[in-house]
C-alpha positions as CSV (number, residue, x, y, z in Angstrom):
1,M,222.0,184.3,123.2
2,L,220.8,184.0,119.9
3,D,223.4,182.3,118.0
4,K,223.4,179.4,120.8
5,I,219.6,178.4,119.4
6,S,219.6,175.8,117.4
7,Q,217.8,176.0,114.3
8,E,216.7,172.5,113.5
9,V,213.2,171.7,112.6
10,V,211.8,169.0,114.5
11,I,209.3,167.2,111.9
12,E,207.6,164.3,112.7
13,E,206.1,161.5,110.4
14,V,202.6,161.2,109.8
15,P,201.6,157.8,108.3
16,V,199.8,157.8,105.3
17,I,196.3,156.3,105.7
18,K,194.6,155.3,102.8
19,E,191.0,155.2,104.1
20,K,187.6,156.0,103.0
21,K,184.7,157.6,104.7
22,V,181.1,156.9,103.3
23,Y,178.7,159.0,104.3
24,K,175.2,157.9,103.2
25,L,172.0,159.6,103.8
26,S,169.4,156.9,104.7
27,K,165.6,158.1,103.4
28,D,163.8,157.2,106.5
29,E,160.8,159.1,105.8
30,D,157.8,157.1,107.3
31,N,154.9,158.3,105.3
32,S,152.7,156.3,107.2
33,F,149.3,157.9,108.3
34,T,145.7,156.9,109.6
35,I,142.9,158.6,109.9
36,T,140.1,158.5,112.3
37,R,136.5,160.1,112.7
38,D,135.5,162.4,115.2
39,N,132.1,163.4,116.0
40,D,132.6,166.3,113.7
41,A,136.4,165.7,112.2
42,Y,138.4,163.7,110.2
43,I,141.5,162.7,112.8
44,V,145.1,162.7,111.2
45,H,148.0,160.7,112.5
46,S,151.0,161.2,111.4
47,V,155.0,161.7,112.4
48,K,155.7,163.1,109.4
49,I,153.4,165.5,109.3
50,E,152.8,166.3,113.1
51,R,156.8,166.8,113.1
52,M,156.5,169.6,110.3
53,L,153.7,171.1,112.0
54,K,156.1,171.6,114.9
55,R,159.1,173.6,112.8
56,I,156.9,175.7,110.8
57,Q,154.2,178.8,111.2
58,M,151.1,178.1,109.6
59,N,150.6,182.0,109.2
60,S,152.0,182.1,106.1
61,H,150.8,181.4,102.2
62,E,153.7,179.5,101.7
63,A,153.5,177.4,104.4
64,I,149.9,176.4,104.2
65,L,151.0,175.0,100.3
66,K,153.9,173.5,101.6
67,L,151.8,171.0,104.4
68,A,149.1,170.9,101.0
69,R,151.4,169.3,98.9
70,T,153.4,167.1,101.3
71,M,149.8,166.1,102.5
72,R,148.8,165.0,98.7
73,Y,152.4,163.3,98.1
74,M,151.3,161.2,100.8
75,G,148.0,160.4,99.8
76,I,145.9,161.9,102.4
77,D,143.9,163.9,100.7
78,E,143.1,161.2,98.3
79,E,142.4,159.2,101.6
80,L,140.5,161.6,103.3
81,R,137.9,161.8,100.4
82,K,137.5,157.8,100.1
83,R,136.4,157.8,104.0
84,G,133.5,160.9,103.0
85,A,135.4,164.5,103.8
86,V,134.0,167.3,101.4
87,E,134.5,170.7,100.8
88,G,134.2,172.5,104.2
89,T,135.0,169.5,106.3
90,I,137.5,169.9,109.4
91,V,140.4,168.0,109.5
92,R,142.5,168.1,112.7
93,I,146.0,167.3,112.9
94,A,147.6,167.6,116.2
95,D,146.4,171.0,117.7
96,F,146.1,172.3,114.0
97,E,142.4,172.7,112.7
98,F,141.3,173.4,109.1
99,E,138.7,173.0,106.8
100,F,139.3,170.4,103.4
101,V,139.4,171.8,100.3
102,E,138.9,170.1,97.0
103,S,139.9,173.0,94.4
104,S,143.7,171.8,93.8
105,S,144.5,175.1,92.8
106,Y,145.8,175.9,95.9
107,Y,148.6,173.6,95.6
């Protein structure tokens, strides 16, 4: 019975496609922010920072440093100073609240 099975190998011809796909990472970071003043705090509105706060747990020193560096890079801390924020001023971003710190040794 095995003698009757043909040993033909069927090969399908596949056309060669000379096409390249180029993927580019777009840098659509929205670094815009607004700062408003409440009775007892400055309130920062920033899509980027609010998204960051949702992703990271703010109970570690590294996470706080990352937030501080990002805020400095975006110019948020400088704008807070221009608007009158001093050491100990309350700053609120979404549900996260902290005291403004003048010392740059934290970041």
